[in-house]
C-alpha positions as CSV (number, residue, x, y, z in Angstrom):
1,X,92.5,140.3,171.5
2,X,94.8,137.0,171.8
3,X,94.2,133.9,169.5
4,X,94.0,131.5,172.6
5,X,90.6,134.0,172.9
6,X,89.4,133.1,169.6
7,X,87.5,129.8,170.3
8,X,85.5,128.2,168.2
9,X,82.2,129.9,169.1
10,X,83.4,132.8,168.6
11,X,85.2,132.1,165.2
12,X,81.8,131.5,164.1
13,X,80.1,134.1,165.5
14,X,81.9,136.7,163.4
15,X,81.1,134.4,160.3
16,X,77.6,134.5,161.1
17,X,77.7,138.7,161.2
18,X,79.8,138.7,157.8
19,X,77.7,137.0,156.5
20,X,74.7,138.9,157.0
21,X,76.4,142.5,156.3
22,X,76.8,140.7,152.7
23,X,80.3,140.6,153.2
24,X,82.7,138.0,152.5
25,X,85.8,136.7,153.8
26,X,88.7,135.4,151.1
27,X,91.7,133.5,152.8
28,X,94.5,133.7,151.3
29,X,97.4,131.0,151.1
30,X,100.9,131.9,152.6
31,X,103.8,132.0,150.5
32,X,104.4,128.0,152.3
33,X,101.1,126.8,150.5
34,X,102.6,125.3,148.0
35,X,105.1,123.4,148.9
36,X,104.5,122.9,152.9
37,X,101.4,121.3,154.7
38,X,98.7,123.5,156.0
39,X,96.4,124.1,158.5
40,X,92.7,123.7,158.2
41,X,91.0,127.5,160.0
42,X,88.1,125.2,162.0
43,X,90.3,122.2,163.1
44,X,93.8,123.4,163.1
45,X,94.8,120.3,162.4
46,X,97.7,120.3,159.9
47,X,96.5,119.0,156.4
48,X,99.4,117.7,153.9
49,X,100.0,120.1,150.2
50,X,98.9,117.5,147.6
51,X,101.3,118.8,144.8
52,X,103.6,117.0,146.9
53,X,102.8,113.5,147.4
54,X,103.4,111.9,144.2
55,X,105.8,109.4,144.7
56,X,105.0,107.3,142.4
57,X,107.3,107.3,139.1
58,X,106.1,105.9,135.4
59,X,106.2,102.3,134.6
60,X,109.2,101.9,131.7
61,X,108.5,101.9,128.5
62,X,108.5,99.2,126.5
63,X,108.7,97.5,122.5
64,X,111.9,99.8,121.5
65,X,112.0,99.2,118.0
66,X,113.4,101.4,115.4
67,X,113.0,101.5,110.9
68,X,115.4,103.1,108.8
69,X,115.1,105.4,105.4
70,X,116.9,107.5,103.7
71,X,117.2,111.5,104.1
72,X,116.0,112.4,100.6
73,X,117.1,116.5,101.9
74,X,120.6,115.5,102.1
75,X,123.0,115.5,99.7
76,X,125.2,113.2,101.4
77,X,122.8,109.9,101.2
78,X,122.3,110.2,105.3
79,X,120.5,107.6,106.6
80,X,118.1,108.5,109.3
81,X,117.0,106.1,111.7
82,X,113.5,106.3,113.8
83,X,112.9,105.2,117.2
84,X,109.1,103.9,118.4
85,X,108.4,102.6,121.4
86,X,105.2,101.8,123.9
87,X,103.9,104.6,125.9
88,X,104.5,104.4,130.3
89,X,101.5,104.6,132.4
90,X,101.9,107.0,135.5
91,X,98.9,107.6,138.1
92,X,99.4,111.1,137.2
93,X,100.5,111.1,134.1
94,X,103.7,110.8,132.6
95,X,105.4,114.3,130.7
96,X,108.1,113.0,128.2
97,X,111.2,110.7,127.9
98,X,114.7,110.6,128.0
99,X,116.7,108.5,125.9
100,X,120.7,108.0,126.7
101,X,123.2,106.6,124.3
102,X,126.7,105.3,124.4
103,X,128.9,105.3,121.3
104,X,130.4,101.8,119.8
105,X,129.2,98.6,120.7
106,X,130.8,97.7,124.6
107,X,131.1,101.5,125.9
108,X,128.8,102.3,129.0
109,X,129.4,105.7,128.8
110,X,125.9,106.7,128.4
111,X,124.8,110.2,127.4
112,X,121.3,112.3,127.4
113,X,120.7,113.1,123.3
114,X,117.3,114.0,123.6
115,X,113.9,115.1,125.7
116,X,111.0,114.1,123.5
117,X,106.9,114.6,124.9
118,X,105.5,111.7,121.8
119,X,106.1,108.2,121.9
120,X,109.2,108.2,118.5
121,X,111.8,109.4,118.0
122,X,113.9,110.5,114.5
123,X,118.1,111.3,114.4
124,X,121.2,110.5,111.9
125,X,121.9,106.8,112.6
126,X,124.4,106.1,114.8
127,X,126.7,102.7,115.6
128,X,125.6,102.3,119.7
129,X,123.1,101.7,122.0
130,X,120.6,103.3,123.7
131,X,118.2,103.2,126.3
132,X,115.0,105.2,127.2
133,X,113.3,105.9,130.1
134,X,109.6,107.7,131.0
135,X,109.3,111.0,133.1
136,X,106.5,112.5,134.6
137,X,105.6,116.3,136.2
138,X,106.9,115.6,139.8
139,X,110.2,114.4,138.2
140,X,110.0,110.8,138.5
141,X,111.7,108.4,136.2
142,X,111.1,104.6,135.7
143,X,113.9,102.0,135.1
144,X,115.9,102.5,131.9
145,X,114.8,100.5,129.0
146,X,117.3,97.1,128.6
147,X,120.1,98.8,126.4
148,X,119.5,97.9,122.8
149,X,122.2,97.7,120.5
150,X,121.9,99.7,117.2
151,X,123.4,98.5,113.5
152,X,122.9,100.8,110.9
153,X,121.7,98.4,107.2
154,X,124.9,98.4,104.6
155,X,124.6,101.7,102.2
156,X,120.4,101.8,102.0
157,X,120.8,104.9,100.1
158,X,122.6,105.6,97.3
159,X,125.7,107.5,97.3
160,X,125.6,110.8,96.3
161,X,125.7,112.0,92.8
162,X,124.3,108.2,91.9
163,X,121.1,109.4,91.1
164,X,121.4,111.9,88.2
165,X,119.4,115.1,87.9
166,X,115.9,114.5,86.3
167,X,116.1,114.7,82.3
168,X,113.0,115.4,80.7
169,X,114.8,116.2,76.9
170,X,114.2,112.9,74.8
171,X,117.2,112.1,72.0
172,X,116.9,112.9,68.2
173,X,115.9,110.2,66.7
174,X,118.3,107.7,64.7
175,X,118.7,108.3,61.1
176,X,119.7,106.2,57.9
177,X,118.1,103.1,58.6
178,X,119.6,100.1,56.7
179,X,119.8,96.6,56.6
180,X,121.8,94.2,54.8
181,X,122.1,89.9,54.6
182,X,124.8,87.6,54.9
183,X,124.7,84.0,55.8
184,X,125.8,82.3,58.9
185,X,127.1,78.3,59.7
186,X,124.9,77.3,62.3
187,X,121.8,80.2,62.5
188,X,121.6,80.7,58.5
189,X,120.1,83.7,56.9
190,X,121.1,86.9,59.4
191,X,120.0,90.3,59.0
192,X,121.5,93.2,60.1
193,X,120.4,96.3,60.9
194,X,122.5,100.0,60.6
195,X,121.7,103.4,61.5
196,X,123.1,106.5,62.6
197,X,123.4,107.5,65.8
198,X,121.1,109.5,68.5
199,X,121.9,112.4,70.4
200,X,121.2,113.6,74.0
201,X,121.9,116.3,76.4
202,X,122.9,114.1,78.6
203,X,124.1,110.3,76.6
204,X,122.3,107.8,74.7
205,X,122.0,104.8,77.0
206,X,121.2,102.0,73.8
207,X,118.2,101.8,70.8
208,X,115.0,99.7,71.1
209,X,114.3,97.2,67.9
210,X,111.2,96.5,67.3
211,X,109.4,94.5,64.3
212,X,106.7,93.2,62.6
213,X,105.7,90.4,60.2
214,X,103.2,91.7,57.8
215,X,103.0,94.5,55.5
216,X,100.4,96.1,57.9
217,X,100.7,94.7,61.3
218,X,101.5,96.1,64.5
219,X,104.7,96.5,65.6
220,X,106.4,94.0,68.9
221,X,109.3,95.0,70.7
222,X,112.5,92.6,69.2
223,X,115.6,93.9,71.2
224,X,117.8,96.5,72.7
225,X,121.1,97.3,71.4
226,X,123.6,99.1,72.8
227,X,125.2,100.3,69.8
228,X,124.3,101.5,66.2
229,X,124.2,98.1,64.7
230,X,121.5,95.1,65.7
231,X,122.1,91.1,63.7
232,X,119.2,88.8,64.3
233,X,118.2,85.5,62.0
234,X,115.5,86.3,59.4
235,X,112.2,86.6,61.5
236,X,110.2,90.1,60.1
237,X,110.2,92.2,57.0
238,X,109.6,95.7,58.2
239,X,111.8,97.3,61.6
240,X,111.6,100.4,63.2
241,X,114.7,101.8,65.9
242,X,114.3,103.9,67.9
243,X,116.9,106.1,71.1
244,X,116.7,106.0,74.8
245,X,118.9,107.8,77.4
246,X,120.3,106.6,81.4
247,X,116.4,108.5,82.6
248,X,114.1,106.5,79.9
249,X,113.3,109.3,77.6
250,X,113.2,107.7,74.1
251,X,112.9,108.9,71.0
252,X,110.8,109.0,67.7
253,X,110.4,106.1,66.1
254,X,112.5,106.1,62.1
255,X,110.1,105.6,59.6
256,X,109.6,101.7,59.8
257,X,112.1,100.4,56.9
258,X,110.4,97.0,54.5
259,X,113.1,94.7,54.0
260,X,113.0,91.7,51.5
261,X,115.8,89.6,51.5
262,X,117.6,88.0,48.2
263,X,116.3,84.9,46.9
264,X,117.4,82.1,48.4
265,X,121.2,83.5,49.8
266,X,122.0,80.8,52.1
267,X,121.7,76.7,51.9
268,X,118.6,75.0,52.9
269,X,119.7,74.4,57.0
270,X,119.4,78.5,56.8
271,X,115.9,78.2,58.0
272,X,117.3,76.1,61.6
273,X,116.6,77.8,64.4
274,X,119.8,79.8,66.9
275,X,121.0,77.9,69.7
276,X,120.4,79.5,72.2
277,X,123.4,82.1,74.1
278,X,122.1,80.8,77.8
279,X,119.8,82.9,80.0
280,X,120.1,85.6,83.1
281,X,118.7,85.9,86.5
282,X,117.6,88.4,88.6
283,X,116.9,88.3,92.2
284,X,114.8,90.9,94.3
285,X,115.2,91.9,97.8
286,X,113.7,94.7,100.3
287,X,116.4,97.1,102.0
288,X,114.9,99.3,104.2
289,X,111.4,100.0,104.2
290,X,109.4,103.2,106.1
291,X,105.9,104.4,106.3
292,X,104.3,104.1,103.0
293,X,107.9,103.9,101.4
294,X,110.8,101.1,100.7
295,X,113.8,100.4,98.7
296,X,114.7,98.2,96.6
297,X,118.0,96.5,95.0
298,X,118.1,93.4,91.6
299,X,120.9,91.5,90.9
300,X,121.2,90.6,87.2
301,X,123.5,87.8,87.1
302,X,124.8,86.4,83.5
303,X,124.4,82.3,83.8
304,X,125.2,81.6,80.3
305,X,128.4,80.9,78.3
306,X,129.1,84.4,76.1
307,X,129.0,87.7,77.4
308,X,125.7,89.8,77.3
309,X,125.4,92.3,75.2
310,X,122.1,93.4,77.3
311,X,119.7,92.6,79.6
312,X,115.7,93.5,80.5
313,X,114.2,92.8,83.9
314,X,110.2,93.1,84.6
315,X,109.2,93.1,88.6
316,X,105.5,93.0,88.3
317,X,104.2,94.3,91.6
318,X,100.8,92.9,93.1
319,X,99.7,95.1,95.4
320,X,100.0,98.5,93.9
321,X,103.5,99.7,94.3
322,X,104.8,102.5,92.6
323,X,108.5,103.0,91.9
324,X,110.2,107.1,92.3
325,X,113.1,107.1,91.7
326,X,115.6,104.4,90.3
327,X,119.4,104.1,89.8
328,X,121.7,101.8,88.1
329,X,119.3,101.0,84.9
330,X,117.1,103.2,83.2
331,X,112.3,102.7,82.6
332,X,109.9,104.6,81.4
333,X,107.0,102.4,83.2
334,X,104.9,105.0,85.4
335,X,102.9,101.7,87.1
336,X,103.7,97.9,87.3
337,X,104.4,96.0,85.3
338,X,108.0,97.8,85.5
339,X,111.0,96.8,82.8
340,X,114.0,98.6,83.8
341,X,117.4,98.2,81.2
342,X,120.5,97.6,81.4
343,X,122.9,101.0,80.7
344,X,126.3,101.4,78.3
345,X,128.0,100.6,81.3
346,X,126.2,97.6,82.6
347,X,124.7,96.2,79.8
348,X,127.7,93.6,78.9
349,X,128.1,90.9,81.1
350,X,130.5,87.9,81.3
351,X,129.6,84.4,82.2
352,X,128.5,84.0,85.8
353,X,129.8,88.1,85.9
354,X,126.6,90.3,88.4
355,X,125.5,93.9,88.6
356,X,122.8,95.2,90.8
357,X,120.0,98.5,90.4
358,X,118.3,100.1,92.7
359,X,115.1,101.9,93.6
360,X,113.2,103.5,95.7
361,X,108.8,103.0,96.0
362,X,106.0,103.8,97.9
363,X,103.2,101.4,98.7
364,X,100.5,101.2,101.0
365,X,98.8,98.5,102.8
366,X,100.5,95.3,101.9
367,X,104.1,95.2,100.1
368,X,104.8,91.7,98.7
369,X,107.7,90.9,96.7
370,X,107.0,91.7,93.1
371,X,107.5,88.7,90.1
372,X,111.3,89.0,88.7
373,X,112.0,87.7,84.9
374,X,115.2,88.3,82.9
375,X,115.9,88.3,79.7
376,X,119.2,88.8,77.2
377,X,120.6,89.6,74.4
378,X,123.8,88.1,73.4
């Protein structure tokens, strides 16, 4: 039978007979069904293949931005940049994004650096320009975003070796704490404490002097001494000293030393208060931030008229921020307020001189700048 004689009535009759016999007819698509128009067996009309009709590109991505953070797994202080953007839309569906970059500030030679299915991408930071486009399943691509210049921040990560390994061993207790008295023409009666140096597996950075004015009262912090001697105007009757290392570990306190000054060793004007040697200032600045983390920096400046022997900075955070790593200063605090002490190499500041220490921290919700105070010893 020729195909011309296979008319619609006859075709329908054959279908009815096959159905009455309990049989089924399965139509198999030909090899071109997925890429070419198909023929309706009932009408003979050509019908376009739906899979080949998507020619609409996705919308251009918007809101391209980025943030920086330190790669804590790197031994070279690598800075990472995380790019984020707002998702594109498409009549069928977006399947991915193509990132192109050009090295340098003015280069127009863009090249593909990555393809991602999400709206973020992290890579080591570079100086150059970046552009982005969206892609759908049919291969349609959106317009590129406007090229954006990426400039790395100035050294937000500590250089290799600047953060010491974890040190949990405290120094040994200072020994042979003694006291002597002297007269000063302007400061009056002075007491000088001396003790034998402590030892440490890494190195002792200073000593904390505590005192009380009564025979049974609680001891309070007086000063941090970078050496094994400390002098001040007579104001207390009992003293104790402990050692400190760069990691903030502290030794046990010495046994309290009772000091009784000799009877009237100085003229009556010795009771006048000692003159002020000036002050210090501390300025906090926020470096890089990333989800639940940030890097901070504090610059300490000697605003007095003579050199400092040591300095102490206190940071009081209001939103529960936690400091996880410090360089350039020492601290033993695990929660706000944090007290940072100078180290052996940055304790002495000439008038007008400055030094800097930094830290890494964690935060959640709000990261308000801390309240900063600075005190110094002559």
